[in-house]
N, C-alpha and C positions, 0 to 999 in steps of 0.2 A: 436366611440370609446367606445363598449360597454361594453369591459371587466376591463375596467382602474380602476373601484372603486373595483372590487373585486381584483385585481392585488394589490391594495393599500393596502388592509387588509392583505396580504401576510406580511410575517416578510422581505422578500427582494424583491424589485422591482429592477430588470435590467433593467436599461435603457441606452440609449446614444441618445442626443439631439443634435447630430450634425455628419450627414454623408453624403455623395455625390453618384450619379448615374452617368453613361455617359450621362445626360442630361445634366449636364455640365462636370465637370474634373474628374469623377470617374470613374473607369474601368468596375464596374458591370452594368449591366441593373436594374431596378426597381425590376425586380422578383428576379433575382439573388441576390440582396442585401437583400431582405426580407428573403429568405430562408438562406442567412449566418448569419443573426441576430437569426433566429432560431438556428442554427448550436451551434453559441456562446453562447447561452442561454440568449440572450437578449428578454425581454417581452415586452419592451415597447421602441419604435423607431420614432425619428424624421427624416424624409429625408430633408435634407435643402441643397439643390442645388444653387449654384452661381446664383443667377439674374433668377430663373427659377422655374416655378411649373409644368411644363410638365411631370415630372415620377410621380407624386402621383397618378394620377387615375390608373396606370398600379399596382403599389404597392398594393394599395385597392383592387384592381381586383383579383389579385395573393392571397391576404391573404382571400377574401371570397371565392374563386374558391377552395382554400384548406383547407379551415376551420381551419386555422393556430392560436395558442395559442398566439398570438401577437398583440398588440395593436400599431396602426399607428399616429402619431402626424403628422398635416399637417406644414411643414417649408419650410422656405426660408432662403438664406443668401446673403443679400445686401449690394454690394458694395458703401460706402459712403464717402463724403468727410468732414473731420473738422479741424477745426483751426491749428491741429497739422501734421496729415497726412491722406493719405487714410487708412480707416477702414472697416470692417465688421460687420455686424449687422446682427445677426441669429432673425428671425419672428418664434415664436412657435404657435401652436394653431391658425393658420389664417384661415380665409375663404376663399376658393379659387376662391369662386364666387363673390368677391368684385371687382368692376368698378375700385377705386381708385388703387387696388393693379396692377391688370391686365394691367391697363394703366402705371404703373409704368414700370412693369415687361418690357412692350412693348419699351419703351424710354430706358430703361437700355440695351437691347439687341440691340438697334440701336446704342448706343455710343461704344458697345462693338464689333461690326461689325466695326465701324469708326476706333476706336483704331487699331483693327487687320490688316486693311488696310494700316494705317501708319505705323504701325511695319514691314509689309510685304515689305513696299517700302524702309526702312531703312536697312533691312536685303537685299535686293537685292543689294543695294548701298555698304555692306558689302561683296559682293560676294557669296551670299547664296539665289538662287532664286528657287521661286516656292512653298515657303511653305502653302502658304495661301491656292493654290489650292489643295493641299495634305490632309490638313486638311478638306478642304469642302467634299473631297472624303468620309470622315466618317459622314457626316450627323450630325453633332452637332448641338444641340438645341442651345448653350449658348459657344461663344469660348472665351477661356481664355489662358493667357500667359504659363499655362502648355502644353495647346495643341502644342504651338510652341515649348518650351522646348522638347518635346517628339520627334517632328519631326528632329530638330535640332541634337540631340543626335544621332537619330535613322541614319542621314545622315553623321555621321562621324565629325560635325565641334566643338563638343563638348562632353567628356565623361561622366560628369553627370549634374545633376541639378544645383550643385554648381558654376561648369565651365561654364553653359551657362547664369546663372542670370549675374556671375560677369562679361563676356564678351558681352553679347548682351542683355540682357533683364531686367538686375537690373536697380538701380538709376544710376548707370556712364556707363550703357553699350552703346553699337554702336546704338542698336536699342531701345532705351529708348523712349516710347511714354506717351504723356501727357492724363492724365486722365480727364474726365469731368464729375465724376460722380455725383448722387444727394445729397443733404446736409443733415447731420445727422440728423436734426431736422425734414426734410420731412420724410426720411425714417422711423424714429422713429413714426411718426404721422400716415405714412400710414399702417404699420405695423397693429398699435393699432387700427385704424378705420377698419382694417380688422377683430378684436377682437381677435389679436396676442399678446404675450408678445414681447417686444425688449430686443434683450441680447446682451451685448458688445463681440464680438468673440473673443478667444484668446488674451488677452490684451498684454503678454508678447513679442509675435511675431513681434509687430512694432518696427520700427526702431526709438525708444524714450528713452531718460533717465527714471529713475526712477521719476524725478521731472515732466516730461513732463507727462509722461505716468497718473501720478497723476491728473494732470491738465484735461488731456483727459476724464477720469472716470470721475472726476467733472462735466465738460461740458456733458456728457453723461447723468450724472442725472439730471443736470439743464434742460436740452431740453427734461425730461421726460422719459427716459429710465428705463426700469422696471428690468433687471438683469444683470449679467456678468458670462462669463464662469470663474472657479477659479480652474477647474481639466480638464486636456487633456495631451496628449502625449509632451513628449520633457520639462514638467513641474518641475524642481526642488524642493524639499522644502522649501529652503528659498523664491523660487518664490512664491510659493504657501501660504506660511504665508503672504506675504508682500500685494499679492491679497486680500486676507481673511481680512486684516487687513483695507483696503481701500473698500472693498464690505461693511463692518458692518460700516465706517464711513460715506460712501453716501446712506445707506440703500438700497441697493440692494439686489434683490434675487440672491442665488447662483446656476449656470447652471455649466453643466459638458458632453462633450462629445469627442468622440475620433477623429474627424474631419476626418472620414474615406473617403480614395481615392481609395486605391490599396490593393489587397488581398496578394502580396507578400511582403508585409513589415512588418518584424518580431518585430518592436517597436511599430506598430500602428495598432491596430484591433479593430472591433467592440466590445463595451462596456469593452476596456481596457486603463483605466485611473484610478487614486487615487482616492479611496472613499472619497465623501464630507460627513463632518460631518454631522449629523442627527439631532444636537439641532440648527442649523443655517437656518433662511429661505430658501424654494428652490421654483423654478420654478414649480415644480412639484405639490406642494400645492397650488399654484392659478390656475393651469392647473385643477384641480381636482374642485376647487370652480368655475369655467367659466362652466363646463360641466350642 
């Protein structure tokens, strides 16, 4: 990231620390994502695919070949098990050559394919056959429930994501499958051993009461977590204030990002989220120190 210190000296750094490519459940290639970031005025981007780092090299190659005025942060979004629910942990500034990280990614991919086969069997019992084969034709690197949702909707078994998760893929769905992710503490440890910062992703999107969510944030801090996302699409002002209070209470760094997946969503795009207050500790500060 040769230009990041120069960027930090400017009056405004337009960053996005949470985005996805087609190597997980995003729609764009790494090259397309990088070019879209440029188009949207983002000059500091973290690509954080689910349990995958496969798209990072393509993004760096695109930046170098086109001499783009954009800095890239190597990232990942790990699925993890906590005492309260399954959660996502964003890793920022990771070394993709880390043996521990690559081993964990390998294990997570195996678990995802095992879950996918389980979902596929349950869908077949519900009269929806051959979904997994259709997904395999797209040559995805990491399979997610979103891949199943897209195919189910395309085949006409549900009208939208809300309906498909309610009927089939959600907590009470006919094709609900047990997850077997790595523990929260192990995911944090691996990210940090790879030189990265571990950030609790989109906390208010977990199906938890405020009380249990506060306990989850405390658990994340106790296990050594570095930061928490305090700004992302769909977060209302009251939720943002609540998260900022618990960020401060647990002495966590702030982070933010669009959680970008698809270019046709009007409410969510690269760099599009509420600005984080400039006077609170931010992951950007730490990333600069680690350069």
